[in-house]
ZAMARGU-4260 file (C-alpha; in steps of 0.2 Angstrom, whole numbers, plus 5000, padded with zeros to 4 digits):
<rodrens>
0) 5045/5270/5020 | 5042/5252/5019 | 5027/5247/5009 | 5018/5233/5021 | 5021/5231/5040
5) 5014/5215/5046 | 5014/5218/5066 | 5005/5208/5082 | 5007/5189/5072 | 5019/5176/5077
10) 5031/5173/5066 | 5037/5154/5063 | 5051/5147/5054 | 5060/5130/5053 | 5071/5136/5068
15) 5058/5142/5079 | 5043/5155/5083 | 5044/5172/5090 | 5032/5188/5094 | 5039/5196/5076
20) 5035/5207/5065 | 5038/5209/5048 | 5043/5224/5034 | 5042/5224/5016 | 5051/5235/5003
25) 5051/5232/4986 | 5046/5216/4986 | 5060/5210/4998 | 5059/5207/5017 | 5066/5223/5022
30) 5066/5219/5040 | 5063/5210/5054 | 5059/5215/5072 | 5053/5211/5088 | 5035/5215/5092
35) 5033/5235/5091 | 5051/5240/5085 | 5042/5248/5070 | 5031/5262/5070 | 5016/5263/5062
40) 5019/5281/5050 | 5037/5270/5045 | 5025/5260/5030 | 5011/5263/5017 | 5001/5249/5025
45) 5000/5240/5041 | 4994/5222/5041 | 4987/5217/5060 | 4990/5198/5060 | 4986/5196/5078
50) 4979/5177/5083 | 4989/5173/5065 | 5003/5162/5062 | 5018/5171/5050 | 5024/5158/5039
55) 5037/5159/5022 | 5027/5155/5008 | 5027/5136/5006 | 5033/5128/4992 | 5026/5112/4983
60) 5039/5104/4974 | 5029/5088/4963 | 5012/5094/4955 | 5005/5091/4939 | 4996/5104/4929
65) 4987/5097/4913 | 4992/5081/4915 | 4988/5070/4899 | 4978/5053/4901 | 4975/5045/4883
70) 4968/5060/4873 | 4962/5072/4887 | 4970/5082/4903 | 4967/5083/4921 | 4955/5098/4924
75) 4965/5111/4927 | 4976/5123/4919 | 4992/5134/4923 | 4979/5148/4932 | 4968/5136/4939
80) 4981/5127/4946 | 4991/5141/4956 | 4975/5150/4960 | 4971/5135/4972 | 4989/5134/4975
85) 4989/5151/4982 | 4972/5150/4992 | 4981/5135/4999 | 5000/5146/5004 | 5009/5140/4990
90) 5020/5154/4983 | 5027/5142/4972 | 5027/5128/4964 | 5039/5115/4953 | 5029/5105/4939
95) 5039/5093/4927 | 5044/5095/4908 | 5040/5077/4902 | 5045/5075/4885 | 5028/5067/4879
100) 5035/5074/4863 | 5052/5062/4858 | 5053/5075/4842 | 5056/5090/4855 | 5075/5086/4865
105) 5075/5090/4884 | 5081/5109/4883 | 5064/5113/4870 | 5053/5102/4882 | 5058/5113/4899
110) 5056/5130/4885 | 5039/5126/4881 | 5037/5120/4898 | 5041/5137/4904 | 5028/5146/4892
115) 5016/5137/4897 | 5016/5144/4915 | 5019/5161/4908 | 5002/5161/4901 | 4995/5157/4917
120) 5004/5158/4933 | 5000/5167/4947 | 5012/5163/4958 | 5030/5158/4955 | 5033/5142/4948
125) 5051/5131/4939 | 5051/5113/4935 | 5059/5098/4933 | 5069/5091/4919 | 5060/5075/4915
130) 5069/5064/4901 | 5059/5050/4890 | 5074/5044/4876 | 5088/5035/4885 | 5101/5037/4872
135) 5116/5049/4876 | 5108/5063/4868 | 5098/5064/4883 | 5113/5066/4894 | 5124/5078/4884
140) 5109/5090/4888 | 5109/5090/4908 | 5126/5105/4908 | 5115/5113/4895 | 5099/5113/4908
145) 5106/5118/4923 | 5115/5133/4916 | 5097/5136/4911 | 5092/5137/4928 | 5087/5120/4929
150) 5097/5109/4939 | 5084/5098/4945 | 5079/5082/4934 | 5065/5066/4938 | 5071/5049/4928
155) 5056/5037/4930 | 5061/5019/4936 | 5044/5012/4928 | 5032/5014/4914 | 5043/5007/4900
160) 5023/5004/4889 | 5021/5023/4890 | 5038/5029/4882 | 5042/5036/4902 | 5054/5025/4910
165) 5073/5030/4907 | 5086/5014/4907 | 5098/5012/4921 | 5112/5020/4910 | 5105/5033/4909
170) 5100/5037/4928 | 5117/5033/4931 | 5124/5045/4920 | 5113/5058/4927 | 5116/5054/4945
175) 5136/5056/4936 | 5134/5072/4928 | 5121/5082/4943 | 5134/5077/4954 | 5149/5086/4945
180) 5140/5100/4937 | 5128/5104/4953 | 5112/5098/4952 | 5099/5085/4958 | 5093/5068/4951
185) 5075/5064/4956 | 5066/5050/4953 | 5049/5040/4952 | 5058/5023/4960 | 5047/5007/4956
190) 5053/4991/4949 | 5044/4992/4933 | 5047/4972/4927 | 5037/4970/4944 | 5025/4980/4939
195) 5024/4974/4923 | 5023/4955/4929 | 5011/4958/4941 | 4997/4969/4931 | 4997/4954/4918
200) 4997/4941/4931 | 4982/4949/4941 | 4973/4952/4926 | 4973/4933/4919 | 4966/4929/4937
205) 4951/4942/4938 | 4959/4954/4953 | 4957/4969/4943 | 4947/4979/4956 | 4956/4997/4967
210) 4956/4982/4981 | 4972/4971/4973 | 4978/4989/4967 | 4990/4991/4981 | 4995/4971/4983
215) 5001/4971/4965 | 5011/4985/4968 | 5018/4981/4983 | 5029/4985/4994 | 5044/4976/4987
220) 5040/4984/4974 | 5045/5000/4979 | 5058/4998/4990 | 5067/4989/4979 | 5068/5001/4966
225) 5073/5015/4980 | 5089/5003/4986 | 5094/5000/4968 | 5095/5018/4964 | 5102/5021/4980
230) 5119/5009/4977 | 5118/5018/4960 | 5119/5035/4970 | 5134/5031/4978 | 5143/5026/4966
235) 5140/5040/4956 | 5145/5050/4970 | 5128/5057/4964 | 5114/5068/4973 | 5098/5060/4974
240) 5079/5064/4979 | 5067/5051/4981 | 5051/5055/4974 | 5034/5051/4985 | 5042/5037/4995
245) 5030/5027/5001 | 5036/5012/5014 | 5041/5009/5029 | 5056/4997/5020 | 5061/5012/5008
250) 5064/5020/5024 | 5076/5010/5032 | 5086/5011/5014 | 5088/5030/5017 | 5093/5028/5035
255) 5107/5017/5031 | 5112/5025/5015 | 5113/5044/5025 | 5120/5036/5040 | 5136/5031/5027
260) 5135/5050/5022 | 5126/5050/5007 | 5115/5063/4997 | 5097/5055/4998 | 5083/5066/5000
265) 5066/5059/5004 | 5050/5066/5000 | 5033/5059/5004 | 5016/5067/5001 | 5001/5072/5010
270) 4989/5056/5006 | 5003/5043/5010 | 5001/5053/5029 | 4983/5053/5032 | 4973/5039/5019
275) 4977/5019/5018 | 4974/5007/5007 | 4958/5005/5014 | 4952/5018/5002 | 4952/5006/4987
280) 4936/4996/4996 | 4927/5010/4997 | 4914/5014/4982 | 4924/5025/4975 | 4942/5018/4978
285) 4946/5020/4959 | 4946/5036/4963 | 4961/5033/4974 | 4970/5025/4962 | 4990/5035/4964
290) 5009/5028/4961 | 5014/5020/4972 | 4998/5014/4980 | 4991/5020/4997 | 4998/5010/5010
295) 4996/5001/5026 | 4994/5011/5043 | 5011/5004/5050 | 5019/5012/5033 | 5010/5027/5037
300) 5017/5027/5055 | 5034/5025/5048 | 5034/5038/5035 | 5029/5049/5052 | 5043/5042/5063
305) 5053/5045/5048 | 5049/5066/5046 | 5050/5067/5066 | 5068/5059/5064 | 5070/5070/5048
310) 5073/5056/5035 | 5061/5062/5028 | 5064/5080/5023 | 5048/5086/5012 | 5029/5083/5010
315) 5023/5087/4993 | 5005/5084/4985 | 5009/5076/4971 | 4995/5086/4963 | 4988/5078/4948
320) 4968/5084/4946 | 4959/5070/4939 | 4938/5072/4937 | 4926/5059/4941 | 4922/5058/4925
325) 4941/5054/4920 | 4943/5043/4934 | 4929/5031/4928 | 4937/5028/4910 | 4944/5012/4920
330) 4928/5006/4922 | 4932/5002/4940 | 4948/4990/4933 | 4966/5000/4941 | 4975/4995/4925
335) 4963/5007/4915 | 4960/5019/4930 | 4970/5037/4929 | 4984/5040/4941 | 4986/5054/4953
340) 4976/5063/4966 | 4969/5081/4968 | 4977/5089/4983 | 4984/5105/4978 | 4976/5116/4988
345) 4978/5105/5007 | 4995/5101/5012 | 4994/5116/5024 | 4979/5111/5034 | 4977/5092/5031
350) 4996/5093/5040 | 4993/5107/5052 | 4975/5097/5055 | 4985/5079/5056 | 5000/5083/5063
355) 5003/5099/5072 | 4988/5100/5082 | 4987/5080/5085 | 5004/5085/5092 | 5015/5073/5077
360) 5026/5088/5073 | 5028/5106/5079 | 5024/5120/5068 | 5043/5123/5064 | 5044/5107/5060
365) 5029/5109/5048 | 5039/5124/5039 | 5053/5114/5036 | 5044/5101/5025 | 5030/5113/5016
370) 5044/5127/5011 | 5062/5126/5019 | 5069/5110/5014 | 5063/5111/4995 | 5068/5128/4998
375) 5085/5120/5000 | 5086/5106/4991 | 5081/5113/4975 | 5091/5128/4975 | 5078/5143/4981
380) 5087/5145/4997 | 5087/5160/5004 | 5077/5168/4991 | 5064/5159/4995 | 5060/5148/5010
385) 5065/5157/5026 | 5058/5173/5033 | 5074/5186/5034 | 5081/5200/5028 | 5085/5200/5008
390) 5073/5187/5006 | 5055/5186/4993 | 5040/5193/5003 | 5033/5175/4999 | 5023/5175/5017
395) 5007/5165/5021 | 4996/5170/5033 | 4985/5155/5044 | 4972/5155/5054 | 4973/5141/5067
400) 4956/5143/5073 | 4946/5143/5058 | 4937/5123/5054 | 4932/5119/5034 | 4921/5102/5031
405) 4929/5098/5015 | 4921/5097/5000 | 4921/5104/4983 | 4914/5120/4985 | 4926/5127/4997
410) 4942/5124/4987 | 4944/5134/4971 | 4950/5119/4958 | 4938/5115/4944 | 4944/5095/4950
415) 4925/5088/4955 | 4933/5079/4970 | 4946/5078/4986 | 4953/5062/4995 | 4947/5073/5009
420) 4933/5077/5006 | 4921/5077/5023 | 4937/5081/5033 | 4936/5094/5045 | 4951/5105/5044
425) 4961/5119/5051 | 4978/5127/5049 | 4970/5139/5032 | 4978/5152/5023 | 4968/5168/5025
430) 4981/5181/5019 | 4996/5177/5004 | 5011/5186/4998 | 5019/5184/4982 | 5036/5194/4980
435) 5024/5207/4994 | 5011/5208/4984 | 4996/5201/4989 | 4987/5185/4980 | 4977/5182/4994
440) 4968/5193/5007 | 4956/5186/5018 | 4953/5169/5011 | 4950/5180/4993 | 4958/5177/4979
445) 4964/5195/4972 | 4981/5189/4960 | 4985/5193/4942 | 4984/5177/4929 | 5003/5177/4926
450) 5010/5188/4938 | 5022/5173/4944 | 5039/5173/4939 | 5053/5158/4931 | 5063/5155/4946
455) 5082/5151/4939 | 5090/5141/4952 | 5107/5134/4956 | 5111/5120/4966 | 5130/5119/4976
460) 5141/5103/4968
</rodrens>
C-alpha cells in the first residue's frame, strides 16, 4: 500500500512535462508511472490533480527571517515566514547564519540559527554561514562547518560600516578552502568604497530621496565587485555563487567566466525581473529600497535573456519583511531606510505570470530556476528538487487558472505590504506536501509548527 497517490496531473520537472501519476510512501516518492498505472486500491488516499501542474517542492535559497535594523527586527518570525513560504509552494528555505554577535565563532552562530529554526519552521530549512570577522580564525571554521553539513558561505563585499564586510583576503581564502574541502562561497557583490563615497557625495548635495538611490549605487558598483571576485575565484580554482545579480555588465562577466569553464553560478531575484527603478519615483518609493537597487528596463531584459541562456541558474526572493513603519524610519532618505523587500510567498505566481504565461520561459525552466538548480548548487539534489523514486515527497500542485489581485489580505505574512500589490497574478500553489505530509491543502495552511527539519548538505569538490 502507498500512503498517497497523486493522479491525473501534469508532472513538470526540469527535464520536461508528462501525464504521470506519483505514488508516495513513508515521506518519499515511491513510484512514478504513466497516467492510470496505479489502481486506487493500492493506496490509502487518492489526490486528484486534474487540471493542475505537479512540481517538485520549490526551494528558496535566499531569505532573511527576523533580519535586524537598528534595535528592531523584520516583521516575520521563523513560524510565520515559513507558513508564508509554504503557501507560496516552498518546501525548503535557506536563510543566513550571520555573525552579528562577534563573541560567537561561526560554528556557534550556525548552531544558534539552527535552534531558532527548530522552534518554528513548518518546512525544511538550511542556512549559509555568513562571517563578519576578517581574521584567520574565521577561515579555520570553514572545514568544521562543511563537516557539520553547512557547506555554503556568504561573504559581504560591502557594509563595512555595519560590521558585515569581509575583506578580500578572507574572501579569497574561503574560495580556496571551499574548493578544496567541498563547498561553495557566495558573495553580496558591491564595491564598498564606491558605496561609501557616493553616499557621502549625494548627502552633501542634498540628493537624499529614493530617486537617487539607483544612481548612488550604479551598475558599476556591482559590476566591478563581480569582476573582482570572479578573478579571485579563477585564481583559487573556486566554486563561486553570486547572490542577487542585477546588471547587464555583471552578466557579461559571468558569461565570460563560464565560457572559460570556471565554476560561477549566478542568482537573480524576482523583483529585478518585474520591477525597475521607476518604483523609486512613486510616493512610496522608499519602500522599494533594496541592495542592489532596482535597475533599468534594459537590465531587466538582460536578466531574462540570462535565464533563457542558462547564465542565471536560480531566482530567489531575497525576502526581508520590513513593514511600512520600519521603512518610514528613514524619513524618505535612502541612506537611512532599511534595505529589503518582502516576497517569500510570491516567487511562483509572479514568475509563472511574468515568465511562463508571457512566453518568456517554459514551465520546465520555471522548475529549474525555482527548485532544481538550487538543490544542485547547494547540495540537496536528488533528495530535493526533482520528482524521482527515492526523492523526498516534496511536491506542489499548482493552479494556473486561478487569478488573484495581490494585497496583504490575500497573503499569509505579517508584513503589511508587498512590492507586487495590485498585480493580477496566476499560478498559485493549491496543495503543498513536505516529505509526504500536507502543509497546504486546497489553498489553506494545515502544517505544524516545528515540523520542518534541518537538511544537512554535501557539495562535490
